[in-house]
N, C-alpha and C positions, 0 to 999 in steps of 0.2 A: 599536403598529405590528404589522400582520398579517404573519405568516410565510407565504409562498406554499406551497400544498400541493404535495407531491412529485408530479412528473409527468415525462413524457418530455421536456418542454421545459426542465426545470431539474434533472434528476437528477444531472448531472455537478457541479453547484454543491454539492449535498449531499455527493457522494462526495469532492470535493476538500476541503471543509471537514472531513469526518470524518478523512481521512488526515492533514491538517495538525494537527488536534486530537490525534490519536493520537501523532504525533511530538512535539508540544509537551508533552503530559502525560508522556510517557516522559522528556523532558528535565527537567521539573520534579521528577520522582521521583528522577532521578539527582543533580540539583542540591541537593534538599532531602530527604534520606533519611527524615526524620521525618514526612513527609506521611501523614496517616491515610487508611485506606481506599483505598490506591493501586490495588488490584485492581478495586475497584468502579468507580473513575474510569476505568480502562483499559477495563473492560467497556462503560461508557457510550460511550466514544469509538469502540470497535469496532462497537457497535450502530449508531452513526451511519453508519459505512461500509456496514453491511448494509442500512440503509434506502436509501442511495444506489444500491446494487446492485439491490435489489428494485424500484427505480424503473424498471428496464429492462422489467419485466413487469407488465402490467395486472392479472394474476391475483393480485398480491400486495396487493390492497386491504386485506385483513384486517390486514396488517402495519402499516398506517398508523393503525389505530385504537388508542386508548389501551390497551385490554386486550391487543392483540397486541404492542404495544411493551413493556408491562410483563412479559408472559410471556417474550418473547424476551430481555429484559435479565436477568431472574432466571435463565433457563436458561443464558445465557452465564456469569454469575457462578458458578453452581453447578458448571458443567463446569470452569471455570478453577480454582476452589478444589479440586475433587476431584482433578484432574490434578496440581496442585502438591503436595497432601498425599500423594498416592501416588507422588510423584517420577517421574511419567511424562513427563519433560521432552521426550523425543524424539517421543512421540505428540502432545504439545501443539504442537510445532513442525511436525509433519506436517499437523495440522489447519489451522494458520495458513497453511502453504505451499499447501495445497489451496484454501483460501479465496481467497488472493491470485491464484492461477492462474485460478480460476473467475471472479473479478472482472475480471481483465485481459482474459480472453477475451470476456466480455460487453461490456466497454467498447470494446475494439478493433473489434468487429463494428459497433457504432454509429458510431464515429468514422470508420473508413476505408471502410465499405461502405454508408453511408446515402445517399450522393450529395448531401448538403446541407451547405453550409458556413454555420454561424451561430455565435453566441457560445457556445452550449451545447456544440457540437462542438469548438470551440477549447479550452474548459475541459476537455472530455473527453480531448483529446490530452495535456493536462498531467496528468490523472488516470492515464493509461496510463504516462506517464514516472515518476510517483511510485510506482505499483504495481510497476514494474520494480525500482525501488530497494528496495522492501519485500521483493520476492521474493529478491533477492540478500542482503538483510539476514538473512532466515531461513536461507539456505544458509550464510552466514558463521557464524551462531549454531550451526548443526549442527556445523560443523568445529571451531569454538572450544571447544565442549563435549566433542567426541569425541576430538580430537587435542591432547595437551598441547603447548604451545609453537607452535601452528599460526600464530599472529600475534604479532609484537612489538607490545607496547602494549595487548594484549587478553588479560585473565586467563582462566584456565579456571575457570569458575564457572557457576551456574545461568543459563540463557539469558535470563531476564527481568532479571537483574542486568546483563547485557551489552547489552540491547536498544538503549539510547540510543547507546552507543559503536559498536555494529555498524551501526546506521542511519547514523550520521555517516560512518563509513568507506565504506559503500556509496554514499552520495550524493556523497562526495568522489571516489570512483572512477568513477562513471558520468558525472560531469562532467569527468573527466580532470584535476582540480585536483592531486591527489597531494601533499598537504602533507607526508607522510612520518612523522607521529607514530605512525601505525599501519601496519605493513607485513606482508605475507604471507610466511611462511617455509615452510610445508608445500607440497609440489608441487601438491596439489589446491587449496589456498587461492590459490596464484599463478595457476593455470588459471582459476578463477572470477573473479579480479580482472581479468585482461586480457580475458577474454570479456565481462565487464560493460562495460569501457571501450569495446571494439569495438562492441558492440551499442548502447551509448548514443550513440556518434558516428553510426552508421548510422541509428539511429532519428530523430535530428534531421534528417539529410539527407532521409530518406524522408518524414518528416512535412511538411517545407517543400514538397517536390516534390508531395506528394499534395494539400495544401491549395491550392497554386497551380493545379494541374491541375483540381481541382474548381471553383475560382473561375473559371477560364477557360471551362470547359464551361458553367457557369451563365450567364456573360456572353454566350456565343455563342448559347445558347438564347433569351435575351431579345431579341437582335438579329434572330433569324430570324422 
């Protein structure tokens, strides 16, 4: 079976797959602590996201070539290992946060300002939602590592050891499920939690309204 080449017509499919793979790998690492080479596996899942993001730009053709893929993967692995060994955890989180913000900006521009409603744009809307959850995941990891007892149910330890649990809490919060097994205690943690819930609810409302509006405009243009 041939895998379609990355393009602007399917870039969000790759991006969605990369995000889901990242979350799944983090869950496996949490479930089975003895999994070997966890940092390498996580690097490959992140590189999948990068491929999806680079699909927004035609100038990134080099990145789709085998040599570019290998170079980028090795660079990510080396940077991750170096930051971990130097215990530069906050710098690592800042880099992740910057990457997610950059990705969501590129994705949102194509989803909401392209003027076209197709399956790839709908998948892109899901990508934006997932990226929002990852942005708040990173913020929660900052607080959990910097402020002792900031969350009930979330220990103060290296961020990568809390990634799966922080991601779980983030997506439970953005969907306003609120199971209560992890709860914010520090004022800043509470602020981020209710802001994520509010933004998550408004995003869904704005998303539905935007897609319906674009669909109506497209139908009107066909009838004219």
